[in-house]
N, C-alpha and C positions, 0 to 999 in steps of 0.2 A: 495399893495391893502390890505384892512382890511376886516375882516369877520364881518358882521353886525348882524348876528343871532347867537344864541347859537350853532346851528348845524354847521354854518360856522366857528365859533371859534374852535369847536372840530376838524373839518377837517383841518383847518390851523395848529392847534397844532399837529395833527397826522403827517402832512407833515414835520413840523419842527423837531419833534422827530425822524422821520424816516431819515431825512437828517443828523441829528446829529449822529445817529447810524452809518450811512454810512461813515461819516467824521471820526469817531473814529476807524472804522474798516479798511478804505482804503485811508484816506487822502482826500485832497481837490478835487482830480480828480474823486473820487468815487461818488461825489454828482452830479447826473445827473437827469433830469426830470423823465425819464422813471424808473430809479432805485428807486427814492424816491417814486413815485406813487405806484410802485409794493410793496415796503416795507410797505407803509402805507395802502395798500389795497384799494386805491382810483383810480379813472380814471386818465389817463395821463393828461387830460385837466384841472384837478383841480390844477396842479402845476402852470399853467400859469394863472389860474383864481385868485388864492390867492397870487401870487408873480409876480411882473412886469417883472422879468428877472431871469435867472439862478444866476446872481450875487446877487440878492435880496434873493434868496433861500439859497445860500451859506452863505451869511452874517447872515441870521437867524439861520442857523445851527451852525456857529461858535459862535454866541452870546449864543445860547442855551447851547452848550457844555461848554463854558467859565463860564457862570453863574452857571451851575450845579457844576462845579469844585470849584468855589468860595463859593457856598452855603455849600458844603461839608467841605471846609476848615473853614468856619465860625462856623459850627456846632462843629467841633473839638475844635476850640478856645473856644466856649461857654462851652465846657465840661472840659476845663482846669481850675484848681484852680490856684490862683496867688501864685505859689511856684516855687522854683528852680527845674528844671528837669535835668535828666542826659543828658550828651552830646548825648548819643545814642537816647534818646527820641526826642530831638530837631532836630537832624540830620534827623530822619525819618519823622518828621512833615514837615520840609523844603523840603525834597526830594519828599514827596507826593504832595506838592503844585507845585513844579517846574517841576517834571517829570510825575506826575499823579500816581494814585494808581495802575493802570494797570502795571506799571513798576516793582512793587513788585514781580510779578510772575516770573520775569527774562526774559532774552532774549532782543533782540534789537527792535523788531517790535513795541511795544507800545511807546517806547521812540522815535524811528525814525518817527513814524506818528505824534507825538506831535511836534517834531522839524521841520518836514516838513511843518506843519501848520504855525508855527511861522516864519520860513524862507521864506516860499512861499507867505506870505501875502504881502510883498512889491511889488510883481508882480501883485497884485490885489489892486490897489489904493483905491477901494471902501471899503476895509477892514481896511485901515490904521487908521481912527479915532476910530473904534471899538476896534482894537487891542491896541491902546494907552490907551483907557479907561479901558479895562480889565486888562492890565498890571499895570496901576496905582492902581487899586483896589487890585490886587495881591500883589503889593509891600506894600501897607498899611497893608494888612492882615499879610504878613510875618513879617513886622516890629512890629506889635502888638504881634504876637506869640513869637518873640524873646524877646521883652520887658517883657512880662508876664512870660517868662521862665528865667528871670534874666540875659539876654544877650542883653541889649538894644543897638541898632545901629542907627546911623544917616543915612540919605538917601544915602550919598556917600558910606558909608560902606556897606549898603544893596546892592547898585548897584555892588560893587566889589564882594560881596558874590555871587550874581546871576551870574556875569560874570565868576567867578571861577568855579561854577558848570557847566555853559554852555560850557566853554572851555574844561573842563574835559570830559563832555559827548560827545562833537563833536570829540575830539581826540580819545575817546574809540570807537566811531562809525567808524572813519577813519581806525583805527587799527583792525576793525572787532572783537572787544572785545565782547563776547557773553553776558556780564553783565555790561552794561554802568552804571547802578545804583550803582553797587558795587564800580566801579571806583570813581563815584561822592561821594559815602559814605566815602571812605577813605580820599579823599581830604577835604571834609567838616568837617570830624571828626578832622583832623589835624588843620583846621582853627578855629573851635569852641572849641576845647579841651583845 
């Protein structure tokens, strides 16, 4: 459902932002009508007025979060000069995009929640087209960052790089490594170094 008035747009946006916060804090299962309405400070009925279903609300939260991450990545790209960067700079940029900036503070929770969203989306078919779109934009952004950093890759090499990071992170999570970003950093540093 769309909000036809400025007040309706503000309310719908407040609900989406609240749902995105819950998503970032607790994963897909945290996005519930009541929790979103409470977080947004709006009546419970507003969630069903502005969204046709919980799936619609979850999709809006995933898109909001994904678009915000892409916008932050684009802003960092816009701030880069076309020059060679150190391997460390490139590694941190790539990890920020793949693992999120919340993973910088350490610990498994921010990384686990991000991977839970990615891995959990196939159980939610309504998210598949959106996740493909966001992933395609992320790959384009990563490719541009690598190219502008003097490390151009083709799409196949980029897919391998992402798979390398994903595999390292999943293994670190399985092994209860308290710093999965550190493990990914070591692997990516060896690959790009």
